[in-house]
C-alpha positions, -999 to +999 in steps of 0.1 A: -177+034-452-173+039-414-156+012-398-142+002-359-108+002-355-113-040-352-133-047-374-123-074-400-119-061-433-102-074-468-109-048-498-094-074-520-126-088-516-148-065-534-155-060-569-161-021-570-138-002-588-137+020-556-136+009-516-133+035-491-131+033-453-134+057-424-123+049-389-116+067-355-081+049-348-061+044-321-022+030-314-021+006-344+005-016-367-010-033-393+018-052-399+039-060-432+013-070-463+004-059-493-028-056-512-041-067-548-056-031-552-042+002-551-043+018-517-043+058-510-039+062-469-048+098-454-048+111-421-067+142-413-050+142-380-022+125-363+004+106-385+010+081-401+045+057-400+046+037-432+073+009-436+086-006-472+113-030-475+141-007-473+125+024-467+109+047-439+082+071-450+060+094-431+029+107-436+022+140-416-014+152-417-032+168-441-009+143-467-019+114-487+002+085-498-004+069-525+009+026-526+006+008-559-008-028-560+016-049-545+037-028-527+046-046-489+044-022-465+034-017-426+016+013-414+022+024-374+000+044-357+010+061-324-022+079-318-056+089-319-065+098-354-090+105-386-082+073-406-089+071-442-081+043-469-094+043-503-085+012-525-084+009-559-093-016-586-061-019-607-087-019-638-084+013-634-063+027-661-060+067-648-041+053-618-005+037-629+011+059-607+046+053-586+047+056-546+044+091-531+032+111-508+018+143-519-001+176-505-042+172-502-057+209-511-091+210-499-107+197-530-093+167-529-095+165-491-134+167-500-130+135-526-115+124-502-142+125-474-165+115-497-154+084-513-142+074-476-179+074-465-196+058-499-216+028-487-204-007-502-222-017-537-221+018-555-225+010-592-196+018-614-221+051-631-228+063-591-188+061-587-178+076-621-176+114-617-160+112-578-133+090-597-126+111-624-118+144-601-098+127-578-077+112-605-072+147-616-064+161-583-039+131-574-021+137-606-016+177-600-008+173-567+027+184-552+046+154-542+068+155-510+099+140-501+090+129-467+109+092-472+144+079-459+156+050-475+179+024-455+217+007-464+209-030-472+244-040-464+246-069-435+268-051-415+246-024-403+212-048-398+214-054-364+218-016-358+191-006-381+169-027-365+174-006-334+169+025-352+136+015-367+123+009-329+135+043-326+170+043-312+187+075-321+213+071-349+242+088-332+270+107-344+295+095-374+325+081-347+297+066-322+282+042-349+318+032-361+323+027-330+291+004-326+291-016-357+329-022-358+337-007-390+357+023-401+344+058-407+352+058-445+333+023-451+304+039-431+302+068-451+304+050-483+280+021-475+253+050-468+264+069-497+261+039-520+229+025-509+205+058-498+224+084-519+227+102-491+261+108-472+254+096-433+254+131-419+225+139-442+209+108-438+210+113-396+196+148-404+167+130-425+157+107-397+158+133-371+134+155-390+111+130-396+113+117-361+104+152-347+071+159-371+060+123-358+067+133-321+051+168-327+020+153-345+017+126-318+019+153-290+053+158-275+062+193-264+091+210-282+113+209-256+108+169-253+114+164-291+143+189-284+158+166-261+150+133-272+167+136-304+199+152-289+194+189-297+219+212-274+186+236-274+150+242-281+167+272-302+191+251-321+159+225-330+139+251-344+164+268-364+169+228-378+134+223-380+129+259-403+158+250-423+147+220-434+106+228-436+108+267-441+083+269-406+091+267-375+076+234-353+050+251-332+041+268-366+037+237-380+017+219-355-007+250-352-014+249-389-018+215-394-042+216-364-060+250-380-066+231-410-080+202-395-107+217-375-115+237-408-119+207-425-142+190-403-163+221-393-173+228-434 
């Protein structure tokens, strides 16, 4: 059902198998919370940042995030977007899935749209066939790794709070000076807690931040400068290395897909 951004809504007060909402969202921060229901988050335009306990997830346009029931999370939106959220009863046995971000193909998109605009109070019989298609689509959808795990060591907590607020992670030598630990110790912490060395972790942070900024309307040169690349071309090479496409093409393809979907 279509709702306004400021409308009060609690999916856990409903009895239906699936409750869907659609909204044209602006800047929004949900705060840390959880649901008794499984949730699917989707944005056809604009990116969503999802914070978990020690993990950051970026949800680019045309992707969906599956958030299992009981998962404490926070959704942050920094620009206008076409927001869709579906909430599934934990009684549905077909949907015992882990937290993941998946691609959304045209059929899956149409299913999400249909369910997001359902009138509340529909019977299980009317919902049944589309729920079956949804289950098939999400189980066959290709997963993508737009996540970043944070280290849990207390020596880094104050610095990580600033990173969560958008501060650019410095190079390893500079970080060692900031937190008062040697480079070897910091490298050991990141490998132990995140499964990545610090350089790889920093590159993943820059990639996710770049995708978020591009989706929020930043110019390529602004992103390159903000994320400490020596030139626009260096940023383009970096972005292509990790995504297989250029920043301009990535953004253009996302916009084209969104416009095609809404014009159908």
